[in-house]
FILUMBA-543208 format. One record per atom (N, C-alpha, C): x, y negated, z negated; chain; residue in three letters. Coordinates in steps of 0.2 Angstrom, whole numbers. Atoms other than C-alpha are relative to their C-alpha. Layout:
<sites>
X, Y, Z, A, ala
...
</sites>
This chain:
<sites>
4, 2, -5, A, met
80, 66, 95, A, met
-3, -7, -1, A, met
2, 7, 0, A, glu
75, 48, 100, A, glu
-8, 0, -1, A, glu
8, 1, 0, A, phe
57, 41, 97, A, phe
-1, -7, 0, A, phe
2, 7, 1, A, ser
48, 25, 98, A, ser
-7, 0, -4, A, ser
6, 1, 4, A, leu
34, 19, 87, A, leu
-4, -6, 2, A, leu
5, 5, -2, A, his
19, 9, 91, A, his
-5, -2, -5, A, his
4, 2, 5, A, phe
11, -1, 78, A, phe
-6, -4, 2, A, phe
5, 4, -3, A, pro
-6, -10, 79, A, pro
2, -7, 0, A, pro
-1, 7, 0, A, ala
-6, -28, 83, A, ala
-3, -3, -7, A, ala
3, 3, 6, A, gly
-8, -39, 68, A, gly
3, 3, -7, A, gly
-3, -3, 6, A, leu
2, -28, 56, A, leu
4, -5, -4, A, leu
-3, 5, 4, A, thr
7, -39, 42, A, thr
4, 5, -5, A, thr
-4, -4, 4, A, glu
22, -32, 32, A, glu
4, -4, -5, A, glu
2, -6, 3, A, pro
28, -27, 20, A, pro
-6, -1, -5, A, pro
5, 1, 5, A, thr
13, -23, 9, A, thr
0, 7, -4, A, thr
0, -6, 4, A, asp
10, -10, -5, A, asp
-7, 2, -1, A, asp
7, -2, 0, A, asp
-9, -9, -3, A, asp
-3, 0, 7, A, asp
3, 0, -6, A, asp
-14, -4, 14, A, asp
1, 7, 3, A, asp
-2, -6, -4, A, asn
-14, 10, 27, A, asn
0, -2, 8, A, asn
-1, 2, -7, A, val
-10, 10, 46, A, val
1, 6, 4, A, val
-1, -5, -5, A, asp
-11, 21, 61, A, asp
6, -1, 4, A, asp
-6, 1, -4, A, val
5, 23, 70, A, val
1, 6, 5, A, val
-1, -4, -6, A, arg
8, 31, 87, A, arg
8, 2, 0, A, arg
-7, -2, -1, A, ile
25, 41, 88, A, ile
1, 3, 6, A, ile
-2, -3, -6, A, glu
32, 45, 105, A, glu
7, 3, 0, A, glu
-6, -3, 0, A, leu
46, 57, 106, A, leu
3, 0, 7, A, leu
-3, 0, -6, A, ala
59, 57, 120, A, ala
-2, 5, 5, A, ala
2, -5, -4, A, asp
53, 73, 127, A, asp
-7, 0, 3, A, asp
6, 1, -3, A, gly
36, 66, 131, A, gly
-6, 1, -5, A, gly
5, -1, 5, A, arg
26, 72, 116, A, arg
-1, -6, -4, A, arg
2, 5, 5, A, ala
16, 60, 105, A, ala
-4, 2, -5, A, ala
3, -1, 6, A, phe
9, 60, 88, A, phe
-3, -6, -3, A, phe
3, 5, 4, A, ser
-3, 50, 78, A, ser
1, 2, -8, A, ser
-1, -1, 7, A, val
1, 48, 59, A, val
-3, -6, -3, A, val
2, 6, 4, A, thr
-8, 37, 46, A, thr
4, 0, -6, A, thr
-3, 1, 6, A, phe
2, 30, 33, A, phe
-4, -4, -5, A, phe
4, 3, 5, A, phe
-6, 26, 16, A, phe
5, -2, -6, A, phe
-4, 2, 6, A, thr
2, 17, 1, A, thr
-4, 3, -6, A, thr
3, -2, 6, A, val
-1, 24, -16, A, val
-5, -4, -3, A, val
5, 5, 3, A, ala
-10, 8, -22, A, ala
-6, 0, 5, A, ala
6, 0, -5, A, asn
-21, 10, -6, A, asn
-5, 5, -2, A, asn
4, -6, 2, A, leu
-27, 27, -12, A, leu
-4, -2, -6, A, leu
4, 3, 6, A, val
-32, 19, -28, A, val
-6, -5, 2, A, val
5, 5, -3, A, thr
-41, 5, -19, A, thr
-6, 3, 3, A, thr
5, -3, -3, A, leu
-50, 16, -8, A, leu
-5, 4, -4, A, leu
4, -4, 5, A, met
-56, 28, -22, A, met
-4, -5, -4, A, met
4, 5, 4, A, ala
-62, 13, -32, A, ala
-6, -3, 5, A, ala
5, 3, -4, A, arg
-71, 6, -17, A, arg
-6, 5, 2, A, arg
5, -6, -2, A, trp
-79, 23, -12, A, trp
-4, 2, -6, A, trp
4, -1, 6, A, gly
-84, 25, -30, A, gly
-7, -4, 0, A, gly
6, 5, 0, A, lys
-96, 10, -27, A, lys
-4, 2, 6, A, lys
4, -1, -6, A, thr
-101, 15, -9, A, thr
-3, 7, 1, A, thr
3, -7, 0, A, gly
-104, 34, -12, A, gly
4, 4, 5, A, gly
-4, -5, -5, A, glu
-91, 40, 1, A, glu
4, 4, -4, A, glu
-4, -5, 3, A, cys
-81, 55, -3, A, cys
-2, 2, -7, A, cys
3, -1, 6, A, ala
-92, 60, -17, A, ala
2, -5, -5, A, ala
-1, 6, 5, A, asn
-91, 43, -25, A, asn
7, -1, -2, A, asn
-7, 2, 1, A, gly
-72, 41, -23, A, gly
4, 6, -4, A, gly
-4, -5, 4, A, leu
-67, 58, -31, A, leu
6, 3, 4, A, leu
-5, -2, -4, A, tyr
-56, 62, -16, A, tyr
2, -4, 6, A, tyr
-3, 3, -6, A, ile
-46, 56, -1, A, ile
3, 6, 4, A, ile
-3, -5, -4, A, trp
-41, 67, 14, A, trp
1, -3, 7, A, trp
-2, 1, -7, A, ala
-33, 65, 31, A, ala
4, 5, 3, A, ala
-4, -6, -3, A, lys
-26, 78, 43, A, lys
7, -3, 1, A, lys
-7, 2, -2, A, asn
-11, 67, 47, A, asn
2, -6, -5, A, asn
-1, 5, 6, A, met
-9, 57, 30, A, met
7, 1, -2, A, met
-6, 0, 4, A, ile
8, 52, 24, A, ile
0, -6, -5, A, ile
1, 5, 5, A, val
9, 42, 8, A, val
7, -2, -1, A, val
-6, 4, 1, A, val
23, 29, 6, A, val
0, -5, -5, A, val
0, 6, 5, A, gln
28, 16, -6, A, gln
-2, -6, 2, A, gln
3, 6, -3, A, glu
25, 2, 5, A, glu
-1, 1, 8, A, glu
1, 0, -7, A, ile
19, -1, 23, A, ile
5, -6, 3, A, ile
-4, 5, -4, A, ser
33, -9, 33, A, ser
3, 4, 6, A, ser
-3, -3, -5, A, gln
41, -5, 49, A, gln
7, 4, -2, A, gln
-6, -3, 3, A, val
58, -1, 40, A, val
-1, 6, -3, A, val
2, -7, 3, A, val
50, 12, 29, A, val
-3, 5, 5, A, val
3, -5, -4, A, ile
40, 20, 42, A, ile
5, 2, 5, A, ile
-6, -3, -4, A, arg
55, 21, 54, A, arg
4, 5, -3, A, arg
-4, -5, 4, A, lys
65, 30, 40, A, lys
-4, 6, -1, A, lys
4, -6, 1, A, val
51, 42, 37, A, val
-1, 4, 6, A, val
1, -4, -6, A, val
48, 46, 55, A, val
7, 3, 2, A, val
-7, -3, -2, A, his
67, 48, 58, A, his
1, 7, -4, A, his
-1, -6, 4, A, asp
67, 61, 44, A, asp
-5, 5, 2, A, asp
5, -5, -2, A, leu
51, 70, 50, A, leu
2, 3, 7, A, leu
-2, -2, -7, A, val
58, 71, 68, A, val
7, 4, -1, A, val
-6, -4, 1, A, ala
75, 77, 62, A, ala
-1, 7, -4, A, ala
1, -6, 3, A, thr
68, 90, 51, A, thr
-5, 5, 3, A, thr
5, -4, -3, A, gly
55, 96, 63, A, gly
-7, -1, -3, A, gly
6, 0, 3, A, asp
41, 92, 51, A, asp
-5, -4, 4, A, asp
5, 4, -4, A, ile
33, 80, 64, A, ile
-5, 5, 3, A, ile
4, -5, -3, A, glu
26, 96, 71, A, glu
-6, 2, -4, A, glu
5, -2, 5, A, ser
16, 99, 55, A, ser
-4, -6, -2, A, ser
3, 6, 2, A, val
12, 82, 50, A, val
-4, -4, 5, A, val
3, 5, -5, A, gly
8, 72, 66, A, gly
-6, 4, 3, A, gly
6, -2, -4, A, trp
-8, 74, 75, A, trp
2, -1, 7, A, trp
-3, 1, -7, A, pro
-3, 78, 93, A, pro
-5, -3, 4, A, pro
4, 4, -4, A, ile
-10, 66, 105, A, ile
2, 0, 8, A, ile
-2, -1, -7, A, arg
-1, 71, 121, A, arg
5, 6, 0, A, arg
-4, -5, 0, A, ser
8, 87, 125, A, ser
5, 0, 5, A, ser
-5, 0, -5, A, glu
24, 90, 135, A, glu
-3, 4, 6, A, glu
2, -4, -6, A, asp
20, 96, 153, A, asp
5, 5, 2, A, asp
</sites>
């Protein structure tokens, strides 16, 4: 199945310490939101939150639509989304933002 990706303006890439929200639109009209995090970004966030008190002082991180990748880049994200769509896992991982009519 074909899909299109919508990245936020100003996405600098590639990076190994960041997170980004991506809108995924499938050819059948359904759309999903997914947040991609790098492993290094999880460490960065936990350290920051350890100082600010968020998430029990950085003890945990969670997101309903979280995918962890080695780097934030359009190439990596496109490969991941292709796999998620091909396997049907997009249904479980992605946050639905529009249903097919």
